[in-house]
ZAPA-748443 format. One record per residue: residue in one letter; x, y, z of N, C-alpha, C in turn. Coordinates in steps of 0.02 Angstrom, whole numbers, plus 50000, padded with zeros to 5 digits. Last residue first. Layout:
AXYZXYZXYZ...
This chain:
R520174984849287520824983549256520944988249200R519434987749446519434988649374520134987449346R518764977549576519314981549548519264982049473P517184979049661517644975649616518174980349589G517174986649829516874984349767517394981249722R518104999649898517564994849909517274993049841A519795002949937519235003349890518724997949906E520385009950090520325004250044519715004850000G520485019050189520655021250122520575015750069P520065011650305519725017850285519875019950214E519894993750276520294999550297519955005950273A518584982850329518954986350277519334992350307D517784977950429518454975050422518874978950372Q516564983950412516954985950470517674983450465R516014977450304516274984350295516684986550354G515544965650358516104965550311516404972350301S514434969650430515014967250468515624966950422R513594973350324513784978250373514404975950412E513384961250259513734966650224513984971850274G512604954550354513264951950336513684957250300E511454962550350511834962050412512544959450398A510964960450221511214967050240511624966850303G511464943250193511044949150181511374955650204L511944930650207512334935350167511954941750152I510904925650288511604924950308512044929950271G509514937650280509834931150276510564931350297L508844949550268509004947350335509374940650337L508634951450132508964956650171509204954150239G507954939750094508604941350065508984946650104I506784941250168507224935550182507914936850154I506284952550104506464953050175506934947350193Q506024947349977506494952849984506734953450057F505044937850006505694935649979506214941149985A504024946450050504294941350095504974938950070L503694953649936504024957049991504344952150040S502984944349863503644946249839504034949949893Y501864943949947502234937749933502934939449908F501374956849943501674954550005502054948049997A500934956949807501404961949832501754959449896S500024946349798500634946149758501154951149783L499044951049890499394944649900500044944449861F498604962849829498954963149893499334956749907I498014956949714498544961949707498954962449772L497034948949773497574945849734498154950649725G496204958949829496544954049872497114950649836L495734964949714496154968849759496534964249807A494964954349666495524956749626496004960849670R494004953449768494444947749755495054949949715L493394966049757493744964449818494204958449809W492844965049626493324970349643493724968449705I491934954349640492494953849593493034958949611W491044959949735491384953649748492004952949704R490574971349667490944972149729491344965849745A489904964949562490464969549548490894970549610W488934957949635489434954349595490034958849579L488204968449697488544963449737489084959749697A487414978249641488144979049636488534973749674E486104976549671486304975049603487064975249594E485974980949800485904973749789486094971749718P486114995049784486644991149816486584983549803R485685001249622485484999449689486004994849719I486115014249524486325007449541486105006149613W485655027049518485405022549467485635015349478S485225033549682485695032049628485385027249578R484635039449791484225038149731484665036749671S485665041949879485245036149893484775034549834V486185053749828486585047649823486145041549834G485155062649859485355061549789485755055249780E485135062249997484545060049960484715058649887D486395067750022486255060950043485645058250007L486205080749973486715076449943486585069149960R485245085550060485075084849989485575080249953R486005085150178485395081250174485195080150101F487015094350149487195087250158486585082750154M486235106050144486615103950085486785096550090G485735106850275485265106050219485625103550156K486935108750344486535102850357486045101550300A487305121250291487725115350279487345108950291A486285129450340486355128650268486775122450251I486555128450478485905126150452485945125050376L487815134350480487745127450500487085124450475A487495147350439487965143350399487895135950416S486675152050541486375150950476486835146750431T486905143450698487045148750650486755146950582M485705139350823486215137450774486315143250725
């Protein structure tokens, strides 16, 4: 093996030993992990719950597909949108 590879293995071994002697033992972090994962789950739930309503709005009867078919009926020079007075 090359000397660079041997040095890298030694560096990673020392790093692993340092992390394993952390001041927080894994069994002490169970509550923090449990709370963190539940909070992350609630964030994802709220994001995908609101996304569901947006998708329904885009794909509904008057959604993006309905708008696309309405634009085909318009004349090329005709204004699109509300008229100004």
